[in-house]
Each structure stands twice: as structure tokens, then as C-alpha cells.
C-alpha positions as CSV (number, residue, x, y, z in Angstrom):
1,M,-68.7,-121.9,-81.7
2,S,-65.9,-123.9,-83.3
3,K,-62.3,-122.6,-83.6
4,R,-62.7,-122.6,-87.3
5,T,-65.7,-120.3,-87.1
6,Q,-64.0,-118.0,-84.7
7,L,-61.0,-117.8,-87.0
8,I,-63.2,-117.0,-90.0
9,L,-65.0,-114.2,-88.0
10,L,-61.7,-112.8,-86.9
11,L,-60.3,-112.7,-90.4
12,A,-63.5,-111.1,-91.6
13,A,-63.2,-108.4,-88.9
14,V,-59.6,-107.7,-89.7
15,G,-60.5,-107.5,-93.4
16,A,-63.3,-105.0,-92.7
17,L,-61.0,-102.9,-90.6
18,A,-58.3,-102.9,-93.3
19,F,-60.8,-101.8,-95.9
20,V,-62.0,-98.9,-93.7
21,L,-58.4,-97.8,-93.1
22,Y,-57.7,-98.1,-96.8
23,Q,-60.7,-96.0,-97.7
24,I,-59.6,-93.3,-95.2
25,S,-56.0,-93.3,-96.6
26,Q,-57.4,-92.9,-100.2
27,T,-59.8,-90.1,-99.4
28,G,-57.5,-88.4,-96.9
29,A,-60.4,-88.0,-94.5
30,R,-59.5,-86.6,-91.1
31,T,-61.3,-87.2,-87.8
32,Y,-60.6,-85.7,-84.4
33,A,-61.0,-86.8,-80.8
34,P,-63.2,-84.8,-78.5
35,N,-60.3,-83.3,-76.6
36,S,-58.4,-82.1,-79.7
37,V,-56.9,-78.6,-79.6
38,F,-57.3,-76.1,-82.4
39,T,-55.7,-72.7,-83.0
40,V,-57.5,-69.8,-84.6
41,R,-55.6,-68.4,-87.5
42,T,-58.0,-65.7,-88.7
43,Q,-61.6,-64.6,-88.8
44,L,-63.1,-65.1,-92.3
45,A,-66.7,-64.0,-92.3
46,E,-69.6,-62.9,-90.1
47,F,-73.3,-63.1,-90.6
48,E,-76.3,-62.3,-88.4
49,A,-80.0,-63.0,-89.3
50,N,-83.1,-64.6,-87.8
51,G,-81.9,-64.6,-84.2
52,V,-78.4,-66.2,-84.8
53,K,-75.0,-64.7,-85.2
54,T,-72.5,-66.8,-87.1
55,V,-68.8,-66.2,-87.3
56,A,-66.5,-68.2,-89.6
57,F,-62.8,-68.8,-88.8
58,L,-59.7,-70.5,-90.3
59,E,-58.1,-72.8,-87.8
60,S,-55.3,-75.4,-87.6
61,D,-54.9,-78.5,-85.5
62,E,-51.9,-79.6,-83.4
63,H,-50.2,-80.8,-86.6
64,G,-50.8,-77.6,-88.6
65,E,-53.6,-79.1,-90.7
66,L,-56.3,-76.7,-91.6
67,L,-60.0,-76.5,-90.7
68,L,-62.9,-74.2,-91.3
69,R,-64.9,-73.3,-88.2
70,A,-68.3,-71.7,-87.9
71,T,-69.8,-70.8,-84.5
72,F,-73.6,-70.4,-84.5
73,A,-74.8,-68.3,-81.5
74,P,-78.5,-67.7,-80.8
75,I,-78.8,-64.1,-79.8
76,A,-81.6,-64.5,-77.3
77,Y,-81.5,-66.8,-74.2
78,G,-83.3,-70.1,-74.4
79,F,-82.9,-70.8,-78.1
80,H,-81.4,-74.0,-79.5
81,L,-80.3,-75.2,-82.9
82,Y,-81.0,-78.5,-84.6
83,S,-78.6,-81.4,-85.2
84,K,-76.5,-81.3,-88.3
85,D,-77.9,-84.7,-89.2
86,L,-81.5,-83.8,-88.8
87,D,-83.6,-85.5,-91.6
88,P,-86.8,-83.5,-92.2
89,N,-88.3,-86.5,-93.9
90,K,-88.3,-88.3,-90.5
91,T,-89.6,-85.3,-88.5
92,G,-92.5,-84.3,-90.6
93,G,-90.7,-81.2,-91.8
94,V,-90.0,-80.0,-88.2
95,G,-86.7,-78.2,-87.8
96,R,-83.8,-77.3,-90.1
97,A,-80.4,-79.0,-89.9
98,T,-77.5,-76.8,-88.8
99,Q,-75.0,-77.1,-91.7
100,F,-71.7,-75.6,-92.7
101,E,-70.2,-76.6,-96.1
102,L,-67.4,-75.5,-98.4
103,L,-68.7,-74.9,-101.9
104,P,-66.7,-76.5,-104.8
105,N,-63.4,-74.7,-105.3
106,P,-60.2,-75.5,-107.2
107,S,-58.0,-74.3,-104.4
108,L,-59.7,-75.6,-101.3
109,R,-61.4,-78.9,-100.6
110,A,-62.9,-80.7,-97.6
111,V,-61.0,-83.8,-96.4
112,G,-63.4,-85.0,-93.7
113,Q,-66.9,-84.6,-92.4
114,A,-68.1,-81.6,-90.4
115,F,-68.3,-82.2,-86.7
116,T,-69.6,-80.2,-83.7
117,D,-68.3,-79.4,-80.2
118,V,-71.5,-80.6,-78.5
119,A,-73.6,-83.7,-79.0
120,P,-77.3,-83.5,-79.9
121,Q,-80.0,-84.7,-77.6
122,S,-83.4,-86.2,-78.5
123,H,-86.4,-84.0,-77.8
124,A,-89.9,-85.4,-78.0
125,I,-92.9,-83.4,-79.5
126,P,-95.9,-85.4,-78.3
127,E,-98.4,-83.2,-80.3
128,L,-96.7,-84.2,-83.5
129,N,-95.7,-87.7,-82.4
130,V,-92.1,-87.2,-83.4
131,S,-88.7,-86.9,-81.7
132,I,-86.1,-84.6,-83.0
133,D,-82.4,-84.2,-82.3
134,I,-81.4,-80.7,-81.0
135,Y,-78.3,-79.2,-79.5
136,P,-78.3,-77.8,-76.0
137,D,-79.5,-74.2,-75.7
138,G,-76.8,-71.7,-76.7
139,P,-73.9,-71.6,-79.2
140,V,-72.7,-74.5,-81.4
141,T,-69.3,-74.7,-83.1
142,M,-68.9,-76.8,-86.2
143,R,-65.6,-77.6,-87.8
144,L,-64.8,-78.9,-91.3
145,P,-61.3,-80.3,-92.1
146,I,-59.9,-78.9,-95.3
147,E,-56.7,-78.8,-97.3
148,I,-55.2,-76.5,-100.0
149,A,-55.6,-78.4,-103.2
150,E,-53.9,-75.8,-105.4
151,A,-51.4,-73.2,-104.6
152,A,-52.5,-69.6,-105.0
153,T,-51.4,-66.2,-103.8
154,S,-54.8,-65.5,-102.2
155,I,-57.6,-68.1,-102.1
156,K,-61.1,-66.9,-102.5
157,A,-63.9,-69.3,-101.8
158,Q,-67.5,-69.6,-100.5
159,V,-69.1,-71.4,-97.7
160,A,-72.8,-72.1,-97.1
161,I,-74.5,-72.0,-93.7
162,S,-78.0,-73.2,-92.7
163,Y,-79.8,-73.1,-89.4
164,M,-83.0,-72.5,-87.5
165,A,-83.3,-71.3,-83.9
166,C,-86.2,-72.5,-81.7
167,K,-87.3,-72.8,-78.1
168,T,-88.6,-76.1,-76.8
169,D,-91.9,-74.5,-76.0
170,G,-92.6,-74.2,-79.8
171,V,-91.4,-70.7,-80.5
172,C,-89.3,-70.7,-83.7
173,L,-87.6,-68.1,-85.8
174,P,-87.5,-68.3,-89.6
175,P,-84.8,-70.7,-91.0
176,V,-81.8,-69.6,-92.9
177,D,-81.2,-71.9,-95.9
178,R,-77.8,-72.1,-97.5
179,Q,-76.7,-68.6,-97.0
180,I,-73.6,-68.0,-99.0
181,L,-70.6,-66.3,-97.3
182,D,-67.5,-65.2,-99.2
183,I,-64.2,-66.0,-97.5
184,E,-60.5,-65.3,-98.4
185,V,-57.4,-67.1,-97.2
186,R,-54.3,-65.1,-97.6
187,P,-50.7,-66.4,-97.4
188,I,-50.2,-64.6,-94.0
189,D,-53.2,-66.6,-92.6
190,L,-51.2,-69.8,-93.2
191,Q,-48.4,-68.6,-90.9
192,P,-49.2,-69.9,-87.4
193,N,-47.0,-67.4,-85.5
194,N,-48.9,-64.4,-87.0
195,A,-52.5,-65.6,-87.3
196,A,-53.3,-66.4,-83.7
197,A,-52.2,-63.1,-82.4
198,K,-53.9,-61.2,-85.2
199,C,-57.3,-62.7,-84.5
200,R,-57.1,-62.8,-80.7
201,D,-58.9,-59.5,-80.2
202,G,-61.8,-60.4,-82.5
203,V,-62.3,-63.8,-80.9
204,G,-62.1,-62.3,-77.4
205,S,-64.8,-59.7,-78.2
206,F,-67.1,-62.4,-79.6
207,A,-66.6,-64.5,-76.5
208,I,-67.5,-61.5,-74.3
209,V,-70.8,-61.1,-76.2
210,V,-71.5,-64.8,-75.7
211,H,-70.7,-64.7,-72.0
212,R,-73.1,-61.7,-71.6
213,Y,-76.0,-63.6,-73.1
214,W,-75.0,-67.2,-72.2
215,P,-73.2,-67.2,-68.8
216,G,-70.8,-70.1,-68.5
217,M,-70.9,-71.0,-72.2
218,S,-68.1,-68.7,-73.6
219,E,-65.7,-71.7,-73.4
220,R,-67.6,-73.3,-76.2
221,F,-66.1,-70.7,-78.6
222,R,-62.6,-71.7,-78.0
């Protein structure tokens, strides 16, 4: 490869990187490293149906930026949830993607993609000749970066959750499809010194429940 060709490829790579960084700066999208630390500010909602308990929280990162968090916890041992990126068109309709989304709201908006605390793994179903991406058995925490788009005394919004709990032996519970949960963010919830202490007991109780059914997994709630 000539030096001229190498220079052209290098300039093209630099240009592509600059474009990506520009897009991120324009959209305000936030991403996080796997070892990022988050602080719970308050619990927002709780929902239990079809073998899974879901609890939603408001959190902040190390810089005080806000996130919504949903922890999906199968109630019975041995059940897993499906990847957030599961495409039913590629699995023959098998499974239901685990999803957590903020519905359109004038005061809150998402500023990044939802991400999980655990990575999915491929699971083959020979009988159907398909492979599907599932999370390890047990709870899954999903976070969504957000920001306050419009000041308000108290912000009322809605989130939607979807999931389906199954065992790898083929036992599945009915899916939950876009269940709407009402949430409210109050001014006091945006004060870091007050929020973590206020919510500590609730988070601790939930972690105890998880530890009871999923020994060794309670840390995935933190």
C-alpha cells in the first residue's frame, strides 16, 4: 500500500470519527463505561405481573446527570429475560425484547440509548432452528440517560416497560407488552444530598428480596 493511499485512509478515518463526535455533540447523547457509578435519588414506580417484579428509579451519574433505571426481577428461580435488542422477525416470533422507554414529554427527554448491566448471551433452540439472545437467569437492570428539557415545579411523566420471562427448557410466562407506569419527579428528588438517604430503605428491602430468591445476585441491583 502506497503512502498516498495510507494518507487517504487515515484522513477518511479521522473524518468519520469527527462526524460521529459531531453527531453526539448535536444530539447530546450520553454513554457510560461498564464500571460507571450511579446514585439512587428516589423510587418512582413499581409493577409486578407475569412472574416479574419491576421497580423504576431516578438516578444520577458521577457528574450529577440524570438517568431513569428499571430493574426487572423474575420472581421464581431459573427464569431469564430476553435481550433488549431481540428482533422477533429473526427469531420466528420467539421471545419478547426487554424494553424500558420514556414516553414523549415536554419536560423530560431521553439523551441516549437504554443500556443494561449484563450482556446477553446466545441460546440455540434446535427444534426451531433459531438462536436467540437472552440475559443470564435472574434480574436485569436497564438505564436510560435523560435530562430536564423544561423547568417545572413537579414533573409528571410516563414510562413503558415490556418483557417476557422464560426458562431455557421451554417454560414461558405470558409477555407484558408496553405496560405504562406513571412517574413523578419532584424538586426534592433533584437534590443529591436528600435523595439517596430517602430511598436507601426501599432499595435495601428490594435487594433483600432479590438475595432471598437469587443468592449472590443482589449486587446487580446497585
